[in-house]
C-alpha positions, 0 to 999 in steps of 0.5 A, spaced: 418 466 393 423 461 395 429 466 395 425 472 399 424 467 404 432 465 404 433 472 405 429 474 411 431 468 414 439 470 413 437 477 415 434 474 422 439 469 423 444 475 422 440 480 427 440 474 432 448 473 432 448 481 433 443 480 439 447 474 442 454 479 441 451 484 445 448 480 450 455 478 452 458 482 458 463 487 456 471 485 458 475 490 461 482 491 464 480 491 471 475 485 470 479 480 467 485 482 472 480 481 478 479 474 475 486 473 474 488 475 481 483 470 484 486 464 481 493 466 485 492 463 492 498 467 495 495 473 493 488 471 495 491 469 502 495 476 502 488 479 501 485 475 507 490 476 511 490 484 511 482 484 511 483 480 518 488 485 521 485 491 518 478 489 521 481 487 527 485 494 528 479 498 526 474 495 531 479 494 536 476 500 541 470 496 541 473 490 544 480 490 546 480 494 552 474 490 555 478 483 553 485 484 554 486 491 557 488 498 556 494 498 551 497 504 554 495 504 562 499 501 567 496 499 574 502 500 579 498 496 584 499 490 580 505 491 576 510 487 579 505 481 579 503 482 572 510 484 569 513 480 563 508 474 564 508 468 559 503 467 553 497 464 556 489 464 555 489 470 559 494 474 556 496 470 548 502 474 547 504 475 554 505 481 558 510 487 558 515 490 564 509 494 566 504 489 566 500 491 560 498 486 555 502 485 549 497 483 544 493 489 545 499 493 544 500 490 538 493 490 535 493 498 537 500 498 533 497 495 527 493 502 527 499 506 527 503 502 522 497 501 517 496 508 517 502 510 516 503 506 510 497 508 507 497 515 508 504 516 507 504 512 501 498 516 499 502 522 499 508 520 495 503 517 490 500 524 489 507 527 488 510 522 484 504 522 479 504 530 478 511 530 477 512 524 473 506 527 469 509 534 468 516 531 466 513 526 461 508 529 457 511 536 456 518 534 457 524 538 455 527 543 461 521 540 465 523 533 464 530 535 466 529 539 472 524 533 475 528 528 473 535 531 476 531 533 482 529 525 483 536 523 482 538 528 488 533 525 492 535 518 490 542 519 491 542 519 499 540 513 503 532 512 503 532 511 511 538 515 513 535 521 509 528 520 513 532 520 520 535 527 518 528 530 516 525 527 522 531 530 526 530 536 524 522 537 524 521 533 530 518 526 532 510 524 532 506 521 528 504 527 523 511 528 522 513 521 520 507 521 515 510 528 512 518 525 512 516 518 509 511 521 504 515 526 501 521 522 500 518 517 497 515 520 491 522 520 486 520 512 485 513 513 483 515 519 479 520 515 475 514 509 474 509 514 472 514 517 467 516 511 463 508 509 463 506 515 460 512 516 455 510 509 452 503 511 451 503 518 449 505 518 442 499 513 441 494 514 435 488 516 440 493 521 444 494 525 437 486 524 435 484 527 442 489 533 441 486 534 434 479 535 437 482 540 442 482 537 448 487 540 453 493 537 456 490 536 463 484 532 459 488 528 455 492 526 462 486 525 466 482 522 461 487 518 456 494 517 459 493 516 466 487 510 466 492 507 461 498 508 466 495 507 472 496 499 473 503 500 474 502 505 479 497 501 483 502 495 483 508 499 486 503 503 491 501 496 494 508 494 495 511 501 497 505 500 503 510 495 506 516 499 505 513 505 509 511 500 515 518 497 515 521 505 515 516 507 520 518 501 525 525 503 524 524 510 526 520 508 532 525 502 534 530 508 534 526 512 538 524 517 533 517 515 531 511 514 535 512 517 542 511 512 547 506 510 551 502 510 544 504 502 541 507 501 535 511 495 532 517 498 532 517 501 539 515 494 542 521 490 538 525 496 542 523 494 548 523 487 548 530 486 545 532 487 552 529 481 554 531 476 548 534 471 552 529 470 558 522 473 555 523 472 547 516 473 545 516 480 547 520 481 541 519 475 536 511 476 536 511 484 534 516 482 529 512 477 526 506 482 526 511 486 521 513 480 517 506 477 516 504 484 514 509 487 509 509 480 506 502 480 505 503 487 501 508 484 497 504 478 495 499 482 494 503 487 489 506 481 486 499 478 484 496 485 482 502 485 477 501 479 474 493 480 474 494 487 470 499 484 465 495 483 459 500 478 456 498 474 462 491 473 460 492 466 457 496 464 462 
């Protein structure tokens, strides 16, 4: 009887241990990454700053015209009196040569810059993922053709290549999306190709192939989820690069068409008054600097957070 009682208690204890283990939350890559990201103060500062910028840009129509004035309209009757005013409580960033509030133009310029950064990066990421997946998974002639095509794109200076394409297809925000997105895919393709090559010979890929899974299913369900971390990091940093490229195009008069505001256009307009009214150029420049820096810091934070080697750091 004593032995039977001991066995019953042992079985109950084993079941209790199993139940305790089952009650514990399952650890995932993204869950662990989020915990590590929250410990990165610079990355969290970047998240807060980008959240503020996005909220201000998205809600601009609700309050900016009423509080700061229309960013594109100018009043000829008051233009002379309001031209190039210094920063004040009424105009925190001052006014431009046409008497328009610079802060309102910076806020609406944020819309354009963020839209270009996100949309253009999305285009280049989609193209790069498709090209990189085909090159790495099928290899052979496909890998040779796609990688040599990527080398051809990378052989040209990126900014000059974008300027040349804009010169051919014309100015306009839609063409800026297209040019930056089309010409940015080679880097994404290379990163994704390397990630796929590191996992495609794994045992679970061979098992999925042996069970009759199609190539598209293997790529979508097995390879992509295990390779997406590096793409997320690179795409986040690439948004900052796209914002800089759009600003450079607008500075050269090949991007956003005035009177629509753009950070690059604001710098181009303010450079003529750098010695007398430096805020016209410096403040839009700070908007570019802080936004691009925030995306870079966030990308660095995501890289460290998604690195499984950093889980115990």
